[in-house]
C-alpha positions as CSV (number, residue, x, y, z in Angstrom):
1,M,22.7,119.7,-50.8
2,N,20.3,117.1,-49.4
3,D,20.3,115.2,-52.7
4,I,24.1,115.0,-52.6
5,I,24.0,113.7,-49.0
6,Q,21.4,111.1,-50.0
7,Q,23.6,109.9,-52.9
8,I,26.4,109.4,-50.5
9,K,24.2,107.5,-48.1
10,C,23.1,105.2,-50.9
11,L,26.8,104.2,-51.4
12,K,26.6,102.4,-48.1
13,V,30.3,102.8,-47.2
14,D,31.6,102.4,-43.7
15,N,34.3,104.6,-42.1
16,I,33.5,107.9,-43.8
17,K,32.6,111.2,-42.3
18,I,30.5,113.9,-43.9
19,E,30.8,117.4,-42.6
20,L,29.0,120.6,-43.6
21,I,31.4,123.5,-43.2
22,G,30.0,126.8,-44.3
23,S,28.2,125.9,-47.6
24,W,30.6,123.1,-48.6
25,L,30.4,119.4,-47.9
26,W,33.6,117.7,-46.9
27,L,34.0,113.9,-47.0
28,S,36.9,112.0,-45.3
29,G,37.8,108.6,-44.2
30,D,37.9,105.3,-46.2
31,T,36.9,106.8,-49.6
32,F,39.4,105.2,-52.0
33,K,36.9,102.5,-53.2
34,I,34.3,105.1,-54.0
35,K,36.5,107.8,-55.5
36,D,35.2,107.4,-59.0
37,K,31.6,107.7,-57.8
38,L,32.5,110.8,-55.8
39,K,34.0,112.4,-58.9
40,E,30.8,111.5,-60.8
41,I,28.7,113.2,-58.2
42,G,30.8,116.3,-58.4
43,F,33.3,116.0,-55.5
44,F,36.9,117.2,-55.9
45,Y,39.8,115.9,-53.8
46,S,41.9,118.3,-51.7
47,N,45.3,116.8,-51.2
48,N,46.3,119.4,-48.6
49,K,43.2,118.6,-46.5
50,K,43.1,114.8,-47.3
51,A,39.4,115.1,-47.9
52,W,36.9,115.3,-50.7
53,F,34.8,118.5,-51.1
54,Y,31.6,119.5,-52.8
55,N,30.6,123.1,-53.4
56,G,28.2,122.8,-56.4
57,A,30.8,124.1,-58.8
58,K,31.7,122.3,-62.0
59,Y,35.4,123.1,-61.7
60,K,37.9,122.9,-58.8
61,T,39.0,126.3,-57.5
62,H,42.7,126.7,-56.7
63,K,42.4,129.2,-53.8
64,A,43.7,127.6,-50.7
65,F,43.2,130.1,-47.9
66,Y,42.9,127.5,-45.1
67,K,45.5,124.9,-44.7
68,N,43.5,122.2,-42.9
69,I,39.9,121.2,-42.1
70,Q,40.2,122.5,-38.5
71,E,40.9,126.0,-39.7
72,L,37.7,125.8,-41.8
73,K,35.7,124.6,-38.8
74,N,37.0,127.4,-36.7
75,R,36.0,130.0,-39.3
76,F,32.7,128.7,-40.6
77,I,29.5,127.1,-39.2
78,Y,30.2,123.4,-38.9
79,K,27.9,120.4,-38.6
80,E,28.7,116.7,-38.9
81,I,26.1,114.8,-40.9
82,D,24.9,111.5,-39.5
83,L,24.8,108.8,-42.2
84,N,22.3,106.7,-40.2
85,E,19.5,109.3,-40.2
């Protein structure tokens, strides 16, 4: 997961937030200009949550048990990743 975080840091984009929720990375904010790079890295977009996610899988799963990011944060261990570290 550290290599994925490092790749995002190298993009040097302002106004994005990276959160580790459970074992998945979630990326939100001003991501439109880097969407192709995120897809290349292996991220998928969740339209319901309005955020990109990375779980290490090659294909997007279609199980949507949690309706929003806050429900995920309430259920799983949560940590916000500082892009300046």
